[in-house]
N, CA, C and O atoms as a GROMACS GRO file, in nm:
protein
  272
    1MET      N    1   0.391   0.523  -2.108
    1MET     CA    2   0.271   0.444  -2.089
    1MET      C    3   0.178   0.523  -1.995
    1MET      O    4   0.222   0.569  -1.890
    2LEU      N    5   0.055   0.536  -2.033
    2LEU     CA    6  -0.042   0.608  -1.950
    2LEU      C    7  -0.070   0.530  -1.820
    2LEU      O    8  -0.061   0.408  -1.818
    3PRO      N    9  -0.104   0.601  -1.714
    3PRO     CA   10  -0.129   0.537  -1.586
    3PRO      C   11  -0.235   0.426  -1.590
    3PRO      O   12  -0.223   0.327  -1.518
    4ILE      N   13  -0.336   0.440  -1.674
    4ILE     CA   14  -0.440   0.336  -1.682
    4ILE      C   15  -0.382   0.203  -1.725
    4ILE      O   16  -0.424   0.098  -1.676
    5PHE      N   17  -0.285   0.207  -1.817
    5PHE     CA   18  -0.223   0.084  -1.865
    5PHE      C   19  -0.134   0.024  -1.757
    5PHE      O   20  -0.128  -0.098  -1.742
    6GLU      N   21  -0.064   0.108  -1.682
    6GLU     CA   22   0.017   0.058  -1.571
    6GLU      C   23  -0.073  -0.010  -1.467
    6GLU      O   24  -0.038  -0.114  -1.413
    7HIS      N   25  -0.188   0.052  -1.441
    7HIS     CA   26  -0.282  -0.006  -1.346
    7HIS      C   27  -0.333  -0.143  -1.395
    7HIS      O   28  -0.336  -0.239  -1.318
    8LEU      N   29  -0.373  -0.150  -1.521
    8LEU     CA   30  -0.419  -0.277  -1.576
    8LEU      C   31  -0.312  -0.383  -1.572
    8LEU      O   32  -0.339  -0.499  -1.542
    9GLN      N   33  -0.188  -0.344  -1.603
    9GLN     CA   34  -0.077  -0.439  -1.602
    9GLN      C   35  -0.056  -0.494  -1.462
    9GLN      O   36  -0.040  -0.614  -1.444
   10GLU      N   37  -0.058  -0.405  -1.362
   10GLU     CA   38  -0.038  -0.448  -1.225
   10GLU      C   39  -0.155  -0.532  -1.176
   10GLU      O   40  -0.136  -0.636  -1.113
   11LEU      N   41  -0.276  -0.485  -1.204
   11LEU     CA   42  -0.397  -0.554  -1.160
   11LEU      C   43  -0.406  -0.696  -1.217
   11LEU      O   44  -0.443  -0.791  -1.147
   12GLY      N   45  -0.371  -0.708  -1.343
   12GLY     CA   46  -0.380  -0.839  -1.409
   12GLY      C   47  -0.251  -0.918  -1.410
   12GLY      O   48  -0.245  -1.028  -1.465
   13ASN      N   49  -0.145  -0.862  -1.348
   13ASN     CA   50  -0.016  -0.928  -1.348
   13ASN      C   51   0.025  -0.968  -1.490
   13ASN      O   52   0.064  -1.081  -1.517
   14VAL      N   53   0.014  -0.870  -1.582
   14VAL     CA   54   0.041  -0.892  -1.725
   14VAL      C   55   0.184  -0.858  -1.756
   14VAL      O   56   0.229  -0.748  -1.723
   15PRO      N   57   0.260  -0.949  -1.819
   15PRO     CA   58   0.400  -0.921  -1.856
   15PRO      C   59   0.407  -0.804  -1.956
   15PRO      O   60   0.315  -0.782  -2.034
   16GLN      N   61   0.519  -0.731  -1.952
   16GLN     CA   62   0.539  -0.615  -2.039
   16GLN      C   63   0.522  -0.651  -2.186
   16GLN      O   64   0.457  -0.578  -2.260
   17ASP      N   65   0.580  -0.762  -2.231
   17ASP     CA   66   0.571  -0.798  -2.374
   17ASP      C   67   0.426  -0.823  -2.415
   17ASP      O   68   0.389  -0.794  -2.528
   18GLU      N   69   0.344  -0.876  -2.324
   18GLU     CA   70   0.202  -0.898  -2.354
   18GLU      C   71   0.128  -0.765  -2.361
   18GLU      O   72   0.039  -0.748  -2.444
   19MET      N   73   0.164  -0.671  -2.276
   19MET     CA   74   0.102  -0.538  -2.280
   19MET      C   75   0.131  -0.471  -2.414
   19MET      O   76   0.042  -0.412  -2.475
   20LEU      N   77   0.255  -0.480  -2.458
   20LEU     CA   78   0.294  -0.418  -2.584
   20LEU      C   79   0.226  -0.485  -2.704
   20LEU      O   80   0.195  -0.419  -2.803
   21ARG      N   81   0.202  -0.616  -2.693
   21ARG     CA   82   0.140  -0.690  -2.802
   21ARG      C   83  -0.011  -0.663  -2.807
   21ARG      O   84  -0.071  -0.664  -2.915
   22THR      N   85  -0.072  -0.640  -2.690
   22THR     CA   86  -0.217  -0.630  -2.682
   22THR      C   87  -0.271  -0.489  -2.699
   22THR      O   88  -0.375  -0.470  -2.762
   23PHE      N   89  -0.202  -0.390  -2.643
   23PHE     CA   90  -0.249  -0.251  -2.643
   23PHE      C   91  -0.155  -0.163  -2.723
   23PHE      O   92  -0.036  -0.193  -2.735
   24ASN      N   93  -0.209  -0.053  -2.777
   24ASN     CA   94  -0.118   0.043  -2.840
   24ASN      C   95  -0.062   0.138  -2.736
   24ASN      O   96   0.020   0.224  -2.769
   25LEU      N   97  -0.104   0.124  -2.610
   25LEU     CA   98  -0.053   0.197  -2.496
   25LEU      C   99  -0.060   0.350  -2.513
   25LEU      O  100   0.027   0.424  -2.468
   26GLY      N  101  -0.166   0.393  -2.579
   26GLY     CA  102  -0.192   0.534  -2.588
   26GLY      C  103  -0.115   0.608  -2.696
   26GLY      O  104  -0.112   0.731  -2.696
   27ILE      N  105  -0.054   0.537  -2.786
   27ILE     CA  106   0.022   0.603  -2.890
   27ILE      C  107  -0.069   0.686  -2.982
   27ILE      O  108  -0.032   0.796  -3.021
   28GLY      N  109  -0.184   0.636  -3.015
   28GLY     CA  110  -0.276   0.710  -3.102
   28GLY      C  111  -0.248   0.682  -3.247
   28GLY      O  112  -0.217   0.568  -3.285
   29LEU      N  113  -0.258   0.784  -3.329
   29LEU     CA  114  -0.240   0.771  -3.474
   29LEU      C  115  -0.092   0.747  -3.508
   29LEU      O  116  -0.003   0.813  -3.453
   30ILE      N  117  -0.067   0.653  -3.595
   30ILE     CA  118   0.070   0.625  -3.640
   30ILE      C  119   0.075   0.642  -3.791
   30ILE      O  120  -0.009   0.590  -3.863
   31ALA      N  121   0.174   0.716  -3.837
   31ALA     CA  122   0.198   0.732  -3.981
   31ALA      C  123   0.330   0.664  -4.013
   31ALA      O  124   0.433   0.697  -3.956
   32VAL      N  125   0.325   0.569  -4.105
   32VAL     CA  126   0.446   0.503  -4.152
   32VAL      C  127   0.490   0.576  -4.278
   32VAL      O  128   0.418   0.578  -4.378
   33VAL      N  129   0.609   0.634  -4.272
   33VAL     CA  130   0.657   0.722  -4.380
   33VAL      C  131   0.786   0.666  -4.438
   33VAL      O  132   0.876   0.631  -4.362
   34PRO      N  133   0.799   0.657  -4.570
   34PRO     CA  134   0.926   0.613  -4.626
   34PRO      C  135   1.039   0.708  -4.585
   34PRO      O  136   1.019   0.829  -4.577
   35ALA      N  137   1.156   0.653  -4.558
   35ALA     CA  138   1.269   0.732  -4.508
   35ALA      C  139   1.299   0.850  -4.598
   35ALA      O  140   1.332   0.958  -4.549
   36ASP      N  141   1.287   0.833  -4.729
   36ASP     CA  142   1.321   0.944  -4.820
   36ASP      C  143   1.216   1.056  -4.819
   36ASP      O  144   1.239   1.162  -4.877
   37LYS      N  145   1.102   1.034  -4.756
   37LYS     CA  146   0.996   1.134  -4.747
   37LYS      C  147   0.989   1.197  -4.606
   37LYS      O  148   0.910   1.289  -4.584
   38PHE      N  149   1.070   1.150  -4.514
   38PHE     CA  150   1.059   1.193  -4.376
   38PHE      C  151   1.078   1.343  -4.359
   38PHE      O  152   0.997   1.407  -4.292
   39LYS      N  153   1.180   1.400  -4.418
   39LYS     CA  154   1.205   1.544  -4.403
   39LYS      C  155   1.085   1.627  -4.451
   39LYS      O  156   1.047   1.725  -4.387
   40ARG      N  157   1.028   1.586  -4.562
   40ARG     CA  158   0.912   1.659  -4.616
   40ARG      C  159   0.793   1.649  -4.521
   40ARG      O  160   0.726   1.748  -4.494
   41VAL      N  161   0.767   1.529  -4.471
   41VAL     CA  162   0.655   1.511  -4.377
   41VAL      C  163   0.680   1.588  -4.248
   41VAL      O  164   0.589   1.652  -4.195
   42LYS      N  165   0.802   1.583  -4.198
   42LYS     CA  166   0.836   1.660  -4.077
   42LYS      C  167   0.812   1.807  -4.098
   42LYS      O  168   0.754   1.874  -4.011
   43SER      N  169   0.854   1.859  -4.211
   43SER     CA  170   0.836   2.000  -4.243
   43SER      C  171   0.686   2.036  -4.246
   43SER      O  172   0.645   2.140  -4.193
   44MET      N  173   0.607   1.952  -4.306
   44MET     CA  174   0.462   1.975  -4.313
   44MET      C  175   0.398   1.975  -4.173
   44MET      O  176   0.315   2.060  -4.142
   45LEU      N  177   0.438   1.882  -4.092
   45LEU     CA  178   0.384   1.874  -3.956
   45LEU      C  179   0.428   1.994  -3.873
   45LEU      O  180   0.349   2.049  -3.795
   46ASP      N  181   0.553   2.036  -3.888
   46ASP     CA  182   0.605   2.153  -3.818
   46ASP      C  183   0.526   2.279  -3.857
   46ASP      O  184   0.487   2.358  -3.771
   47ARG      N  185   0.503   2.295  -3.987
   47ARG     CA  186   0.428   2.412  -4.035
   47ARG      C  187   0.286   2.415  -3.982
   47ARG      O  188   0.229   2.522  -3.960
   48ALA      N  189   0.229   2.295  -3.960
   48ALA     CA  190   0.091   2.286  -3.910
   48ALA      C  191   0.089   2.286  -3.756
   48ALA      O  192  -0.017   2.270  -3.695
   49ASN      N  193   0.205   2.305  -3.695
   49ASN     CA  194   0.217   2.302  -3.547
   49ASN      C  195   0.164   2.173  -3.486
   49ASN      O  196   0.105   2.173  -3.378
   50GLU      N  197   0.185   2.064  -3.557
   50GLU     CA  198   0.145   1.932  -3.507
   50GLU      C  199   0.261   1.870  -3.430
   50GLU      O  200   0.374   1.865  -3.479
   51LYS      N  201   0.232   1.824  -3.310
   51LYS     CA  202   0.333   1.756  -3.228
   51LYS      C  203   0.344   1.611  -3.277
   51LYS      O  204   0.243   1.546  -3.300
   52PHE      N  205   0.466   1.562  -3.292
   52PHE     CA  206   0.486   1.424  -3.336
   52PHE      C  207   0.612   1.370  -3.274
   52PHE      O  208   0.698   1.444  -3.228
   53TYR      N  209   0.621   1.237  -3.275
   53TYR     CA  210   0.737   1.167  -3.224
   53TYR      C  211   0.775   1.057  -3.322
   53TYR      O  212   0.688   0.991  -3.380
   54VAL      N  213   0.903   1.037  -3.341
   54VAL     CA  214   0.951   0.922  -3.416
   54VAL      C  215   0.956   0.807  -3.318
   54VAL      O  216   1.031   0.813  -3.220
   55ILE      N  217   0.879   0.702  -3.341
   55ILE     CA  218   0.869   0.593  -3.244
   55ILE      C  219   0.935   0.464  -3.290
   55ILE      O  220   0.936   0.365  -3.216
   56GLY      N  221   0.990   0.465  -3.409
   56GLY     CA  222   1.055   0.342  -3.455
   56GLY      C  223   1.090   0.352  -3.602
   56GLY      O  224   1.077   0.457  -3.666
   57ARG      N  225   1.136   0.241  -3.652
   57ARG     CA  226   1.167   0.232  -3.796
   57ARG      C  227   1.148   0.088  -3.840
   57ARG      O  228   1.156  -0.006  -3.761
   58THR      N  229   1.124   0.075  -3.968
   58THR     CA  230   1.106  -0.057  -4.027
   58THR      C  231   1.235  -0.092  -4.103
   58THR      O  232   1.281  -0.014  -4.186
   59VAL      N  233   1.290  -0.208  -4.073
   59VAL     CA  234   1.412  -0.252  -4.139
   59VAL      C  235   1.396  -0.395  -4.185
   59VAL      O  236   1.317  -0.472  -4.130
   60LYS      N  237   1.470  -0.430  -4.287
   60LYS     CA  238   1.474  -0.568  -4.336
   60LYS      C  239   1.543  -0.653  -4.232
   60LYS      O  240   1.644  -0.612  -4.175
   61GLY      N  241   1.489  -0.772  -4.207
   61GLY     CA  242   1.553  -0.856  -4.106
   61GLY      C  243   1.483  -0.988  -4.087
   61GLY      O  244   1.431  -1.047  -4.182
   62ASP      N  245   1.481  -1.034  -3.962
   62ASP     CA  246   1.431  -1.168  -3.925
   62ASP      C  247   1.282  -1.172  -3.900
   62ASP      O  248   1.233  -1.269  -3.842
   63ARG      N  249   1.207  -1.071  -3.942
   63ARG     CA  250   1.062  -1.066  -3.924
   63ARG      C  251   1.023  -1.079  -3.778
   63ARG      O  252   0.943  -1.165  -3.740
   64LYS      N  253   1.081  -0.991  -3.695
   64LYS     CA  254   1.048  -0.987  -3.554
   64LYS      C  255   1.044  -0.842  -3.511
   64LYS      O  256   1.095  -0.754  -3.581
   65VAL      N  257   0.984  -0.818  -3.396
   65VAL     CA  258   0.975  -0.682  -3.342
   65VAL      C  259   1.072  -0.671  -3.226
   65VAL      O  260   1.080  -0.760  -3.141
   66ILE      N  261   1.146  -0.560  -3.224
   66ILE     CA  262   1.241  -0.533  -3.117
   66ILE      C  263   1.200  -0.400  -3.053
   66ILE      O  264   1.195  -0.297  -3.121
   67TYR      N  265   1.171  -0.402  -2.923
   67TYR     CA  266   1.136  -0.279  -2.853
   67TYR      C  267   1.261  -0.225  -2.784
   67TYR      O  268   1.333  -0.300  -2.717
   68GLN      N  269   1.288  -0.096  -2.800
   68GLN     CA  270   1.406  -0.036  -2.739
   68GLN      C  271   1.365   0.081  -2.654
   68GLN      O  272   1.450   0.146  -2.593
   0.00000   0.00000   0.00000
């Protein structure tokens, strides 16, 4: 989390779950990629020298978000 978001959270006494629900917290662009295409996309990003992070996955379930 970028320092500006930590400052806003402290200043406004905002709970962590509300921060996550309200702001993208500086993540930027997100690409949702099917699991069977991940290796190909990773290879393309590596070749382009693009920095990326795997930040989660989508799974079948109870229609809720779990932050880990």
